[in-house]
C-alpha positions, 0 to 999 in steps of 0.5 A: 082619273075620271075627268067628270069626277075631277070637274065635279070636285073642283066645281064644288070646292070653288063654288063654295069658295065663291059663296064665302068670298061674298062674305070676304071670308075664305075659311071654307078652303083652309083658308083658300083652295091652294093655301095662304102660303101660295096666295099671299102677297101676290098683288101690290096695294096700288093694283087693288085700289078700286076693286071690290073686297069680294074680288080680292077675297076670291083670289085663289091664284099663285101669281100675278099674270096681269103684271108679268104678261106686260099687257098693252093698251088695245090688246084682247086678253083671255083669263082661263079659269077667271074665278072671282074676276080679279085678274080680268078686272086688272087686265081690263084696266091695263088694256084700256078702253080700246082693249078687252078682257075676257074671263072664262070659268065653268063654275056658276057661283064664280061667274055670278061673283065675277059679274057682280065685281065687274059691276061694282068696279064699273069696268065696261071692257070686260066679259065673263063667259061660261065654259071649260078651258078645254073648249074655249068658246071664242073664235080662232085667232081672236086673242092677243094674250092668254093669262091664267092663275093657278088653274091649268094645273087643275085640268085633267086634259092639259094637252087639250087646254094648251091646244085650245090656247094656241088655237084662239091666239093670234099669230104672235100672240102670247101665252103668259100664265102663273101655275104650280109646277113640280120639280122632281116627283111628288109622293104617289098618294098625293098624285092620286088624291082628288082633294089634293088635285082640287087643292092645286097640288096633285095636278101640277106638271113638271117643268119638263112636261110643261115645255114639252106640251107647249112645244108639241102644240106649236108654241115657241120661245118657251120659258118657265120662270120660278116665282116662289119655291115652297120649302118644308115649312111651306109644304106643311101649310099646303098639305095640312088640309089633307090630314083628314084624308090621311086618317081615313086611309085615302093616303094609304097609311103614310104619315103626314110628316113623310108626305110633307118631307117628300114635297120639300122644295119640289113645288113652286109657283112659276110664270110660264110664257110662250109665243105663237109664231107669227 
């Protein structure tokens, strides 16, 4: 797959999502880029208290890495693909005034929205950086914890993303991300679809691939913990957004029903954790 085309597709989709989130409306993306079945009920109400509505509306993740990562006061946290900033703002609260939370995103509209949300929330120990997760603009060994929320699956070069994560983590640092993970094989037309990739389905790694890639760059204590497994009814909601692609012939004439059946139980949200050896 052409990585430039992939990035352009993702930037376009998430840029539109950011503009809609300013209206607290995610209807552009059906209702979000990954579907409401993935993004619903990820945060408890107490966590969201004090956050701008726009930050909540722009939450397009598949988990709650800020809670699962067990962040500690004084730590430096980096969110890969920070979007509207919800996980950065939550992380900044958890690490406190002696810590810091960075957000990294490549989409101008999302960065603008995140900075507006930071100002509205009055958070001073956060910073949003423009860049790609395949080339993190931070020094070696400068971060205690890396989080991410349903973004690594969007990259066309995941080996590079994981190598960069390993580089910027301090010895003993933690990799703690939520992501979409595949169990088994997805139908080939889904794997080849740019729209499906931008919608967080086609680009997902299998559990075995995740473990292998993390181990190859040097991580240890690797664990992949399912947090939500998507069954047939969930898959219908996830894949209905590809109906137009099917009708246009992009999915090679396979019926939407067959595609849905082929994903039953094969997609899950998972918490992926690993440690950089001390």
